N, CA and C atoms of all chains as a GROMACS GRO file, in nm:
protein
  564
    1MET      N    1   0.086  -0.120   0.000
    1MET     CA    2   0.000   0.000   0.000
    1MET      C    3   0.089   0.124   0.000
    2ALA      N    4   0.072   0.210  -0.096
    2ALA     CA    5   0.157   0.328  -0.104
    2ALA      C    6   0.122   0.425   0.009
    3ALA      N    7   0.221   0.498   0.053
    3ALA     CA    8   0.195   0.598   0.157
    3ALA      C    9   0.103   0.706   0.101
    4ALA      N   10   0.025   0.772   0.190
    4ALA     CA   11  -0.069   0.874   0.144
    4ALA      C   12   0.007   0.991   0.085
    5ALA      N   13  -0.043   1.048  -0.026
    5ALA     CA   14   0.017   1.168  -0.083
    5ALA      C   15  -0.005   1.285   0.012
    6ASN      N   16   0.070   1.392  -0.004
    6ASN     CA   17   0.062   1.503   0.090
    6ASN      C   18  -0.080   1.557   0.103
    7MET      N   19  -0.151   1.570  -0.012
    7MET     CA   20  -0.285   1.629  -0.005
    7MET      C   21  -0.380   1.535   0.068
    8GLU      N   22  -0.369   1.402   0.039
    8GLU     CA   23  -0.454   1.306   0.108
    8GLU      C   24  -0.427   1.309   0.258
    9LYS      N   25  -0.299   1.324   0.294
    9LYS     CA   26  -0.264   1.326   0.435
    9LYS      C   27  -0.329   1.446   0.503
   10GLY      N   28  -0.320   1.563   0.437
   10GLY     CA   29  -0.381   1.683   0.493
   10GLY      C   30  -0.530   1.666   0.512
   11GLU      N   31  -0.596   1.607   0.412
   11GLU     CA   32  -0.740   1.584   0.422
   11GLU      C   33  -0.771   1.488   0.534
   12LEU      N   34  -0.690   1.382   0.541
   12LEU     CA   35  -0.712   1.281   0.644
   12LEU      C   36  -0.701   1.344   0.782
   13ILE      N   37  -0.596   1.424   0.800
   13ILE     CA   38  -0.574   1.489   0.930
   13ILE      C   39  -0.690   1.579   0.965
   14SER      N   40  -0.737   1.658   0.868
   14SER     CA   41  -0.846   1.750   0.903
   14SER      C   42  -0.976   1.674   0.925
   15GLN      N   43  -0.996   1.563   0.852
   15GLN     CA   44  -1.115   1.482   0.874
   15GLN      C   45  -1.117   1.421   1.013
   16VAL      N   46  -1.002   1.366   1.053
   16VAL     CA   47  -0.992   1.304   1.186
   16VAL      C   48  -1.018   1.408   1.294
   17LYS      N   49  -0.959   1.527   1.277
   17LYS     CA   50  -0.980   1.634   1.377
   17LYS      C   51  -1.127   1.669   1.387
   18GLN      N   52  -1.194   1.679   1.272
   18GLN     CA   53  -1.336   1.711   1.269
   18GLN      C   54  -1.418   1.606   1.342
   19GLN      N   55  -1.387   1.479   1.312
   19GLN     CA   56  -1.463   1.370   1.373
   19GLN      C   57  -1.445   1.369   1.524
   20ILE      N   58  -1.322   1.395   1.568
   20ILE     CA   59  -1.296   1.398   1.711
   20ILE      C   60  -1.370   1.512   1.777
   21ALA      N   61  -1.369   1.630   1.714
   21ALA     CA   62  -1.440   1.745   1.770
   21ALA      C   63  -1.590   1.717   1.776
   22LEU      N   64  -1.640   1.654   1.671
   22LEU     CA   65  -1.783   1.622   1.668
   22LEU      C   66  -1.819   1.523   1.779
   23ALA      N   67  -1.737   1.421   1.796
   23ALA     CA   68  -1.762   1.322   1.900
   23ALA      C   69  -1.761   1.388   2.038
   24ASN      N   70  -1.668   1.480   2.059
   24ASN     CA   71  -1.661   1.550   2.187
   24ASN      C   72  -1.786   1.634   2.210
   25ALA      N   73  -1.831   1.703   2.107
   25ALA     CA   74  -1.951   1.786   2.120
   25ALA      C   75  -2.073   1.699   2.150
   26GLN      N   76  -2.082   1.584   2.084
   26GLN     CA   77  -2.195   1.494   2.108
   26GLN      C   78  -2.195   1.444   2.252
   27GLU      N   79  -2.077   1.408   2.301
   27GLU     CA   80  -2.064   1.364   2.440
   27GLU      C   81  -2.111   1.474   2.534
   28MET      N   82  -2.063   1.596   2.508
   28MET     CA   83  -2.098   1.712   2.591
   28MET      C   84  -2.249   1.731   2.593
   29LEU      N   85  -2.312   1.729   2.475
   29LEU     CA   86  -2.455   1.752   2.466
   29LEU      C   87  -2.534   1.643   2.537
   30ALA      N   88  -2.492   1.518   2.520
   30ALA     CA   89  -2.563   1.407   2.581
   30ALA      C   90  -2.560   1.420   2.733
   31LYS      N   91  -2.442   1.448   2.788
   31LYS     CA   92  -2.430   1.460   2.933
   31LYS      C   93  -2.507   1.581   2.985
   32MET      N   94  -2.496   1.692   2.913
   32MET     CA   95  -2.566   1.814   2.952
   32MET      C   96  -2.716   1.791   2.955
   33THR      N   97  -2.766   1.723   2.855
   33THR     CA   98  -2.910   1.697   2.848
   33THR      C   99  -2.953   1.615   2.968
   34HIS      N  100  -2.879   1.510   2.997
   34HIS     CA  101  -2.911   1.425   3.109
   34HIS      C  102  -2.910   1.503   3.240
   35LYS      N  103  -2.800   1.575   3.265
   35LYS     CA  104  -2.786   1.646   3.392
   35LYS      C  105  -2.891   1.756   3.407
   36CYS      N  106  -2.915   1.831   3.300
   36CYS     CA  107  -3.005   1.945   3.313
   36CYS      C  108  -3.151   1.903   3.314
   37PHE      N  109  -3.183   1.796   3.247
   37PHE     CA  110  -3.318   1.743   3.259
   37PHE      C  111  -3.342   1.700   3.403
   38THR      N  112  -3.244   1.630   3.461
   38THR     CA  113  -3.257   1.584   3.599
   38THR      C  114  -3.273   1.700   3.696
   39LYS      N  115  -3.194   1.808   3.674
   39LYS     CA  116  -3.201   1.922   3.766
   39LYS      C  117  -3.328   2.004   3.749
   40CYS      N  118  -3.376   2.017   3.626
   40CYS     CA  119  -3.476   2.119   3.596
   40CYS      C  120  -3.618   2.068   3.579
   41ILE      N  121  -3.633   1.946   3.535
   41ILE     CA  122  -3.767   1.895   3.507
   41ILE      C  123  -3.803   1.792   3.612
   42GLN      N  124  -3.879   1.839   3.713
   42GLN     CA  125  -3.918   1.748   3.819
   42GLN      C  126  -4.040   1.667   3.780
   43LYS      N  127  -4.147   1.738   3.743
   43LYS     CA  128  -4.268   1.668   3.699
   43LYS      C  129  -4.295   1.707   3.554
   44PRO      N  130  -4.262   1.619   3.459
   44PRO     CA  131  -4.280   1.653   3.318
   44PRO      C  132  -4.424   1.688   3.287
   45GLY      N  133  -4.443   1.810   3.228
   45GLY     CA  134  -4.578   1.855   3.193
   45GLY      C  135  -4.602   1.843   3.044
   46LYS      N  136  -4.695   1.924   2.996
   46LYS     CA  137  -4.729   1.915   2.854
   46LYS      C  138  -4.632   1.989   2.765
   47ALA      N  139  -4.553   2.079   2.824
   47ALA     CA  140  -4.454   2.154   2.746
   47ALA      C  141  -4.349   2.207   2.843
   48LEU      N  142  -4.239   2.260   2.789
   48LEU     CA  143  -4.138   2.326   2.873
   48LEU      C  144  -4.184   2.470   2.894
   49ASP      N  145  -4.221   2.507   3.016
   49ASP     CA  146  -4.263   2.645   3.036
   49ASP      C  147  -4.141   2.736   3.051
   50ASN      N  148  -4.166   2.866   3.072
   50ASN     CA  149  -4.056   2.963   3.076
   50ASN      C  150  -3.955   2.934   3.185
   51SER      N  151  -4.002   2.893   3.302
   51SER     CA  152  -3.907   2.867   3.410
   51SER      C  153  -3.824   2.742   3.379
   52ASP      N  154  -3.886   2.643   3.312
   52ASP     CA  155  -3.810   2.525   3.268
   52ASP      C  156  -3.697   2.569   3.176
   53GLN      N  157  -3.733   2.652   3.078
   53GLN     CA  158  -3.635   2.694   2.978
   53GLN      C  159  -3.522   2.775   3.040
   54ARG      N  160  -3.558   2.864   3.135
   54ARG     CA  161  -3.456   2.945   3.201
   54ARG      C  162  -3.364   2.855   3.282
   55CYS      N  163  -3.422   2.760   3.352
   55CYS     CA  164  -3.342   2.667   3.433
   55CYS      C  165  -3.245   2.590   3.344
   56ILE      N  166  -3.296   2.541   3.230
   56ILE     CA  167  -3.212   2.462   3.140
   56ILE      C  168  -3.097   2.547   3.085
   57SER      N  169  -3.128   2.672   3.045
   57SER     CA  170  -3.022   2.762   2.995
   57SER      C  171  -2.915   2.784   3.100
   58GLN      N  172  -2.961   2.816   3.220
   58GLN     CA  173  -2.867   2.841   3.328
   58GLN      C  174  -2.784   2.716   3.358
   59CYS      N  175  -2.852   2.603   3.358
   59CYS     CA  176  -2.786   2.476   3.386
   59CYS      C  177  -2.677   2.449   3.284
   60MET      N  178  -2.707   2.475   3.157
   60MET     CA  179  -2.608   2.455   3.051
   60MET      C  180  -2.486   2.542   3.076
   61ASP      N  181  -2.509   2.669   3.112
   61ASP     CA  182  -2.397   2.759   3.138
   61ASP      C  183  -2.313   2.710   3.255
   62ARG      N  184  -2.381   2.666   3.361
   62ARG     CA  185  -2.307   2.618   3.479
   62ARG      C  186  -2.232   2.489   3.446
   63TYR      N  187  -2.292   2.406   3.363
   63TYR     CA  188  -2.225   2.280   3.326
   63TYR      C  189  -2.096   2.309   3.252
   64MET      N  190  -2.101   2.409   3.162
   64MET     CA  191  -1.980   2.449   3.089
   64MET      C  192  -1.878   2.509   3.184
   65ASP      N  193  -1.924   2.596   3.277
   65ASP     CA  194  -1.832   2.653   3.377
   65ASP      C  195  -1.762   2.541   3.452
   66ALA      N  196  -1.841   2.443   3.496
   66ALA     CA  197  -1.785   2.330   3.571
   66ALA      C  198  -1.686   2.254   3.485
   67TRP      N  199  -1.720   2.237   3.357
   67TRP     CA  200  -1.632   2.162   3.267
   67TRP      C  201  -1.496   2.228   3.256
   68TYR      N  202  -1.494   2.362   3.240
   68TYR     CA  203  -1.367   2.433   3.228
   68TYR      C  204  -1.287   2.425   3.358
   69LEU      N  205  -1.355   2.437   3.471
   69LEU     CA  206  -1.286   2.428   3.600
   69LEU      C  207  -1.226   2.289   3.619
   70VAL      N  208  -1.304   2.187   3.590
   70VAL     CA  209  -1.256   2.049   3.602
   70VAL      C  210  -1.137   2.027   3.509
   71SER      N  211  -1.148   2.081   3.388
   71SER     CA  212  -1.041   2.068   3.290
   71SER      C  213  -0.911   2.131   3.341
   72ARG      N  214  -0.921   2.251   3.400
   72ARG     CA  215  -0.801   2.319   3.454
   72ARG      C  216  -0.744   2.240   3.572
   73THR      N  217  -0.831   2.194   3.662
   73THR     CA  218  -0.784   2.118   3.778
   73THR      C  219  -0.712   1.993   3.733
   74TYR      N  220  -0.766   1.924   3.636
   74TYR     CA  221  -0.705   1.801   3.585
   74TYR      C  222  -0.570   1.831   3.522
   75GLY      N  223  -0.566   1.938   3.440
   75GLY     CA  224  -0.440   1.979   3.377
   75GLY      C  225  -0.333   2.009   3.480
   76ASN      N  226  -0.370   2.084   3.584
   76ASN     CA  227  -0.275   2.116   3.691
   76ASN      C  228  -0.225   1.990   3.760
   77ARG      N  229  -0.318   1.897   3.785
   77ARG     CA  230  -0.282   1.773   3.853
   77ARG      C  231  -0.185   1.692   3.769
   78LEU      N  232  -0.212   1.683   3.639
   78LEU     CA  233  -0.124   1.608   3.549
   78LEU      C  234   0.016   1.667   3.552
   79GLN      N  235   0.023   1.801   3.553
   79GLN     CA  236   0.153   1.868   3.558
   79GLN      C  237   0.224   1.837   3.688
   80ARG      N  238   0.152   1.843   3.802
   80ARG     CA  239   0.213   1.814   3.932
   80ARG      C  240   0.267   1.672   3.934
   81GLU      N  241   0.190   1.578   3.880
   81GLU     CA  242   0.235   1.439   3.879
   81GLU      C  243   0.359   1.424   3.792
   82GLN      N  244   0.364   1.499   3.683
   82GLN     CA  245   0.478   1.495   3.593
   82GLN      C  246   0.603   1.547   3.665
   83TYR      N  247   0.588   1.661   3.737
   83TYR     CA  248   0.702   1.717   3.810
   83TYR      C  249   0.748   1.620   3.918
   84ARG      N  250   0.650   1.554   3.983
   84ARG     CA  251   0.686   1.460   4.088
   84ARG      C  252   0.767   1.343   4.030
   85THR      N  253   0.726   1.297   3.913
   85THR     CA  254   0.799   1.187   3.848
   85THR      C  255   0.939   1.233   3.813
   86MET      N  256   0.951   1.359   3.761
   86MET     CA  257   1.083   1.409   3.723
   86MET      C  258   1.171   1.423   3.847
   87ASP      N  259   1.113   1.473   3.958
   87ASP     CA  260   1.190   1.488   4.083
   87ASP      C  261   1.246   1.355   4.129
   88SER      N  262   1.159   1.253   4.130
   88SER     CA  263   1.203   1.124   4.183
   88SER      C  264   1.309   1.062   4.092
   89MET      N  265   1.311   1.103   3.965
   89MET     CA  266   1.416   1.052   3.876
   89MET      C  267   1.549   1.120   3.909
   90ASP      N  268   1.541   1.253   3.943
   90ASP     CA  269   1.664   1.324   3.980
   90ASP      C  270   1.727   1.265   4.104
   91MET      N  271   1.642   1.224   4.202
   91MET     CA  272   1.695   1.177   4.330
   91MET      C  273   1.773   1.048   4.314
   92SER      N  274   1.751   0.980   4.202
   92SER     CA  275   1.821   0.852   4.187
   92SER      C  276   1.961   0.873   4.130
   93ASN      N  277   2.003   0.998   4.110
   93ASN     CA  278   2.139   1.023   4.060
   93ASN      C  279   2.243   1.007   4.170
   94MET      N  280   0.375  -0.354   0.185
   94MET     CA  281   0.300  -0.418   0.295
   94MET      C  282   0.384  -0.420   0.422
   95SER      N  283   0.517  -0.419   0.408
   95SER     CA  284   0.600  -0.428   0.527
   95SER      C  285   0.586  -0.303   0.614
   96ASP      N  286   0.539  -0.193   0.554
   96ASP     CA  287   0.518  -0.072   0.634
   96ASP      C  288   0.420  -0.097   0.748
   97TYR      N  289   0.328  -0.191   0.732
   97TYR     CA  290   0.219  -0.204   0.829
   97TYR      C  291   0.231  -0.327   0.916
   98GLU      N  292   0.346  -0.398   0.908
   98GLU     CA  293   0.361  -0.517   0.992
   98GLU      C  294   0.370  -0.477   1.139
   99ASN      N  295   0.455  -0.378   1.167
   99ASN     CA  296   0.470  -0.330   1.305
   99ASN      C  297   0.430  -0.183   1.311
  100PRO      N  298   0.304  -0.155   1.339
  100PRO     CA  299   0.258  -0.016   1.332
  100PRO      C  300   0.336   0.078   1.423
  101THR      N  301   0.392   0.028   1.532
  101THR     CA  302   0.462   0.118   1.622
  101THR      C  303   0.611   0.126   1.589
  102ASP      N  304   0.656   0.056   1.484
  102ASP     CA  305   0.798   0.061   1.448
  102ASP      C  306   0.820   0.180   1.355
  103PHE      N  307   0.860   0.292   1.412
  103PHE     CA  308   0.866   0.416   1.335
  103PHE      C  309   0.971   0.415   1.225
  104GLU      N  310   1.081   0.341   1.246
  104GLU     CA  311   1.189   0.348   1.149
  104GLU      C  312   1.147   0.300   1.011
  105ASN      N  313   1.052   0.206   1.005
  105ASN     CA  314   1.017   0.149   0.875
  105ASN      C  315   0.915   0.231   0.798
  106LEU      N  316   0.862   0.337   0.860
  106LEU     CA  317   0.757   0.414   0.795
  106LEU      C  318   0.816   0.527   0.712
  107SER      N  319   0.748   0.559   0.604
  107SER     CA  320   0.787   0.676   0.526
  107SER      C  321   0.755   0.801   0.608
  108PRO      N  322   0.814   0.915   0.573
  108PRO     CA  323   0.790   1.038   0.651
  108PRO      C  324   0.642   1.072   0.664
  109ASN      N  325   0.564   1.054   0.556
  109ASN     CA  326   0.420   1.082   0.562
  109ASN      C  327   0.350   0.996   0.665
  110ASP      N  328   0.377   0.864   0.657
  110ASP     CA  329   0.312   0.772   0.748
  110ASP      C  330   0.354   0.798   0.892
  111LYS      N  331   0.483   0.833   0.909
  111LYS     CA  332   0.533   0.863   1.043
  111LYS      C  333   0.454   0.978   1.104
  112GLU      N  334   0.436   1.082   1.020
  112GLU     CA  335   0.365   1.200   1.069
  112GLU      C  336   0.222   1.164   1.105
  113LEU      N  337   0.159   1.081   1.022
  113LEU     CA  338   0.022   1.038   1.050
  113LEU      C  339   0.014   0.958   1.178
  114GLN      N  340   0.110   0.866   1.197
  114GLN     CA  341   0.112   0.785   1.319
  114GLN      C  342   0.125   0.873   1.442
  115GLU      N  343   0.218   0.970   1.436
  115GLU     CA  344   0.237   1.059   1.552
  115GLU      C  345   0.111   1.140   1.577
  116PHE      N  346   0.054   1.193   1.466
  116PHE     CA  347  -0.068   1.273   1.477
  116PHE      C  348  -0.178   1.190   1.544
  117LEU      N  349  -0.198   1.066   1.499
  117LEU     CA  350  -0.303   0.981   1.554
  117LEU      C  351  -0.279   0.951   1.702
  118MET      N  352  -0.152   0.930   1.737
  118MET     CA  353  -0.118   0.903   1.876
  118MET      C  354  -0.154   1.022   1.965
  119ILE      N  355  -0.118   1.142   1.917
  119ILE     CA  356  -0.145   1.262   1.994
  119ILE      C  357  -0.295   1.287   2.006
  120GLU      N  358  -0.367   1.270   1.895
  120GLU     CA  359  -0.511   1.291   1.900
  120GLU      C  360  -0.577   1.189   1.992
  121LYS      N  361  -0.525   1.068   1.992
  121LYS     CA  362  -0.580   0.964   2.080
  121LYS      C  363  -0.560   1.005   2.226
  122GLN      N  364  -0.442   1.055   2.257
  122GLN     CA  365  -0.416   1.099   2.394
  122GLN      C  366  -0.508   1.215   2.432
  123LYS      N  367  -0.524   1.309   2.340
  123LYS     CA  368  -0.612   1.423   2.367
  123LYS      C  369  -0.755   1.376   2.391
  124ALA      N  370  -0.799   1.279   2.311
  124ALA     CA  371  -0.934   1.227   2.326
  124ALA      C  372  -0.950   1.156   2.460
  125GLN      N  373  -0.845   1.086   2.504
  125GLN     CA  374  -0.851   1.019   2.635
  125GLN      C  375  -0.862   1.121   2.747
  126VAL      N  376  -0.785   1.229   2.738
  126VAL     CA  377  -0.794   1.336   2.838
  126VAL      C  378  -0.936   1.393   2.841
  127ASN      N  379  -0.991   1.420   2.725
  127ASN     CA  380  -1.126   1.474   2.716
  127ASN      C  381  -1.229   1.379   2.777
  128ALA      N  382  -1.216   1.251   2.747
  128ALA     CA  383  -1.309   1.152   2.801
  128ALA      C  384  -1.301   1.151   2.954
  129GLN      N  385  -1.179   1.164   3.006
  129GLN     CA  386  -1.159   1.169   3.150
  129GLN      C  387  -1.226   1.293   3.209
  130ILE      N  388  -1.212   1.406   3.144
  130ILE     CA  389  -1.275   1.529   3.192
  130ILE      C  390  -1.427   1.513   3.195
  131HIS      N  391  -1.483   1.451   3.091
  131HIS     CA  392  -1.627   1.428   3.089
  131HIS      C  393  -1.669   1.344   3.209
  132GLU      N  394  -1.590   1.242   3.239
  132GLU     CA  395  -1.625   1.155   3.352
  132GLU      C  396  -1.618   1.231   3.484
  133PHE      N  397  -1.509   1.307   3.504
  133PHE     CA  398  -1.496   1.388   3.626
  133PHE      C  399  -1.615   1.482   3.640
  134ASN      N  400  -1.648   1.550   3.530
  134ASN     CA  401  -1.755   1.649   3.535
  134ASN      C  402  -1.887   1.583   3.573
  135GLU      N  403  -1.910   1.466   3.518
  135GLU     CA  404  -2.034   1.392   3.546
  135GLU      C  405  -2.045   1.359   3.695
  136VAL      N  406  -1.938   1.301   3.749
  136VAL     CA  407  -1.938   1.259   3.890
  136VAL      C  408  -1.942   1.380   3.983
  137CYS      N  409  -1.859   1.480   3.953
  137CYS     CA  410  -1.845   1.592   4.045
  137CYS      C  411  -1.964   1.688   4.038
  138TRP      N  412  -2.031   1.691   3.926
  138TRP     CA  413  -2.156   1.766   3.916
  138TRP      C  414  -2.255   1.715   4.019
  139GLU      N  415  -2.267   1.583   4.028
  139GLU     CA  416  -2.359   1.524   4.126
  139GLU      C  417  -2.319   1.559   4.269
  140LYS      N  418  -2.190   1.560   4.294
  140LYS     CA  419  -2.141   1.584   4.431
  140LYS      C  420  -2.155   1.730   4.471
  141CYS      N  421  -2.139   1.821   4.376
  141CYS     CA  422  -2.115   1.960   4.413
  141CYS      C  423  -2.222   2.060   4.373
  142ILE      N  424  -2.302   2.028   4.272
  142ILE     CA  425  -2.398   2.125   4.223
  142ILE      C  426  -2.535   2.093   4.278
  143GLY      N  427  -2.592   2.191   4.355
  143GLY     CA  428  -2.729   2.174   4.402
  143GLY      C  429  -2.825   2.222   4.296
  144LYS      N  430  -2.862   2.349   4.307
  144LYS     CA  431  -2.951   2.406   4.208
  144LYS      C  432  -2.871   2.504   4.123
  145PRO      N  433  -2.867   2.484   3.991
  145PRO     CA  434  -2.787   2.573   3.906
  145PRO      C  435  -2.834   2.717   3.918
  146SER      N  436  -2.738   2.811   3.943
  146SER     CA  437  -2.779   2.951   3.954
  146SER      C  438  -2.700   3.035   3.854
  147VAL      N  439  -2.692   3.167   3.881
  147VAL     CA  440  -2.635   3.256   3.779
  147VAL      C  441  -2.485   3.239   3.763
  148LYS      N  442  -2.418   3.186   3.865
  148LYS     CA  443  -2.278   3.152   3.846
  148LYS      C  444  -2.239   3.045   3.948
  149LEU      N  445  -2.119   2.988   3.932
  149LEU     CA  446  -2.067   2.894   4.030
  149LEU      C  447  -2.008   2.975   4.146
  150ASP      N  448  -2.063   2.957   4.266
  150ASP     CA  449  -2.006   3.030   4.379
  150ASP      C  450  -1.875   2.965   4.424
  151HIS      N  451  -1.806   3.032   4.514
  151HIS     CA  452  -1.671   2.991   4.554
  151HIS      C  453  -1.671   2.852   4.616
  152ALA      N  454  -1.771   2.825   4.699
  152ALA     CA  455  -1.779   2.693   4.765
  152ALA      C  456  -1.794   2.582   4.662
  153THR      N  457  -1.876   2.609   4.560
  153THR     CA  458  -1.898   2.509   4.456
  153THR      C  459  -1.769   2.486   4.377
  154GLU      N  460  -1.698   2.594   4.346
  154GLU     CA  461  -1.574   2.580   4.271
  154GLU      C  462  -1.472   2.500   4.350
  155THR      N  463  -1.462   2.528   4.480
  155THR     CA  464  -1.371   2.452   4.566
  155THR      C  465  -1.409   2.305   4.567
  156CYS      N  466  -1.541   2.280   4.578
  156CYS     CA  467  -1.589   2.142   4.580
  156CYS      C  468  -1.551   2.069   4.451
  157LEU      N  469  -1.572   2.134   4.338
  157LEU     CA  470  -1.541   2.071   4.209
  157LEU      C  471  -1.392   2.041   4.198
  158SER      N  472  -1.311   2.137   4.238
  158SER     CA  473  -1.166   2.120   4.228
  158SER      C  474  -1.118   2.008   4.321
  159ASN      N  475  -1.167   2.007   4.446
  159ASN     CA  476  -1.133   1.900   4.539
  159ASN      C  477  -1.179   1.765   4.486
  160CYS      N  478  -1.297   1.765   4.427
  160CYS     CA  479  -1.357   1.642   4.378
  160CYS      C  480  -1.266   1.575   4.275
  161VAL      N  481  -1.213   1.653   4.182
  161VAL     CA  482  -1.126   1.597   4.079
  161VAL      C  483  -1.002   1.534   4.143
  162ASP      N  484  -0.939   1.611   4.235
  162ASP     CA  485  -0.817   1.560   4.299
  162ASP      C  486  -0.845   1.436   4.382
  163ARG      N  487  -0.956   1.435   4.459
  163ARG     CA  488  -0.986   1.318   4.542
  163ARG      C  489  -1.024   1.198   4.458
  164PHE      N  490  -1.086   1.222   4.345
  164PHE     CA  491  -1.121   1.112   4.255
  164PHE      C  492  -0.993   1.047   4.204
  165ILE      N  493  -0.897   1.131   4.165
  165ILE     CA  494  -0.769   1.079   4.116
  165ILE      C  495  -0.695   1.006   4.228
  166ASP      N  496  -0.695   1.065   4.350
  166ASP     CA  497  -0.633   0.998   4.465
  166ASP      C  498  -0.696   0.861   4.489
  167THR      N  499  -0.828   0.856   4.479
  167THR     CA  500  -0.900   0.730   4.500
  167THR      C  501  -0.855   0.627   4.398
  168SER      N  502  -0.848   0.671   4.273
  168SER     CA  503  -0.808   0.580   4.166
  168SER      C  504  -0.667   0.528   4.189
  169LEU      N  505  -0.575   0.615   4.228
  169LEU     CA  506  -0.436   0.575   4.255
  169LEU      C  507  -0.430   0.478   4.372
  170LEU      N  508  -0.505   0.509   4.479
  170LEU     CA  509  -0.504   0.423   4.597
  170LEU      C  510  -0.555   0.284   4.563
  171ILE      N  511  -0.663   0.278   4.488
  171ILE     CA  512  -0.722   0.150   4.452
  171ILE      C  513  -0.625   0.069   4.367
  172THR      N  514  -0.560   0.136   4.271
  172THR     CA  515  -0.463   0.067   4.186
  172THR      C  516  -0.350   0.010   4.270
  173GLN      N  517  -0.296   0.093   4.360
  173GLN     CA  518  -0.187   0.050   4.448
  173GLN      C  519  -0.227  -0.070   4.531
  174ARG      N  520  -0.340  -0.057   4.601
  174ARG     CA  521  -0.382  -0.162   4.693
  174ARG      C  522  -0.416  -0.289   4.619
  175PHE      N  523  -0.474  -0.277   4.501
  175PHE     CA  524  -0.507  -0.394   4.421
  175PHE      C  525  -0.381  -0.469   4.382
  176ALA      N  526  -0.277  -0.393   4.346
  176ALA     CA  527  -0.149  -0.456   4.313
  176ALA      C  528  -0.095  -0.532   4.433
  177GLN      N  529  -0.108  -0.471   4.554
  177GLN     CA  530  -0.064  -0.539   4.676
  177GLN      C  531  -0.143  -0.667   4.699
  178MET      N  532  -0.274  -0.659   4.677
  178MET     CA  533  -0.359  -0.777   4.696
  178MET      C  534  -0.316  -0.890   4.605
  179LEU      N  535  -0.288  -0.855   4.477
  179LEU     CA  536  -0.245  -0.957   4.381
  179LEU      C  537  -0.110  -1.016   4.424
  180GLN      N  538  -0.022  -0.928   4.472
  180GLN     CA  539   0.110  -0.971   4.518
  180GLN      C  540   0.098  -1.070   4.634
  181LYS      N  541   0.010  -1.036   4.728
  181LYS     CA  542  -0.011  -1.124   4.844
  181LYS      C  543  -0.058  -1.261   4.799
  182ARG      N  544  -0.151  -1.261   4.704
  182ARG     CA  545  -0.204  -1.388   4.655
  182ARG      C  546  -0.095  -1.472   4.591
  183SER      N  547  -0.009  -1.407   4.511
  183SER     CA  548   0.093  -1.484   4.440
  183SER      C  549   0.201  -1.529   4.538
  184ASP      N  550   0.228  -1.448   4.643
  184ASP     CA  551   0.326  -1.487   4.745
  184ASP      C  552   0.283  -1.612   4.819
  185SER      N  553   0.152  -1.622   4.845
  185SER     CA  554   0.105  -1.738   4.922
  185SER      C  555   0.079  -1.857   4.831
  186GLY      N  556   0.130  -1.850   4.708
  186GLY     CA  557   0.127  -1.970   4.623
  186GLY      C  558   0.003  -1.983   4.537
  187ASN      N  559  -0.091  -1.890   4.547
  187ASN     CA  560  -0.208  -1.897   4.459
  187ASN      C  561  -0.183  -1.809   4.339
  188MET      N  562  -0.161  -1.868   4.220
  188MET     CA  563  -0.140  -1.783   4.100
  188MET      C  564  -0.272  -1.771   4.024
   0.00000   0.00000   0.00000
């Protein structure tokens, strides 16, 4: 099998990136829907009234806020663990 | 065909394929990090968020941040202890 030509490689790379971004967005939406339905809709009625809609909007915003905070905390933790690993390697000199 | 016998053997790949392999590896790692964040957010949302309001207050932010770290600590502890349990079993002759 011949290696991909440069243009095919570029297309492949951008396609993969798109698919990954799409999968991430789908995951986000699925979880958000689940969490915000649970928080906001206690007794399902005949329609989503104004307070339902406001609650869901707010819930979505808070879910995103939480996501960014969790993301930063995780990133910081990964860095700390990395530094700890590097430190323990230095001590073995 | 020999290019694909050992996918992780970088020396045998052409420059294009090498770049693709590296790209895929990095994207895979990024996707794993993202999946982990989704899981943390799911669990910690339940622990820390009562009724969603106009913003996350300080107590909630602290809770979320602690939650991520304690979840990771829990995972590390369980991995460690499980390894010890397996070691004990193999030491006492049960493989």
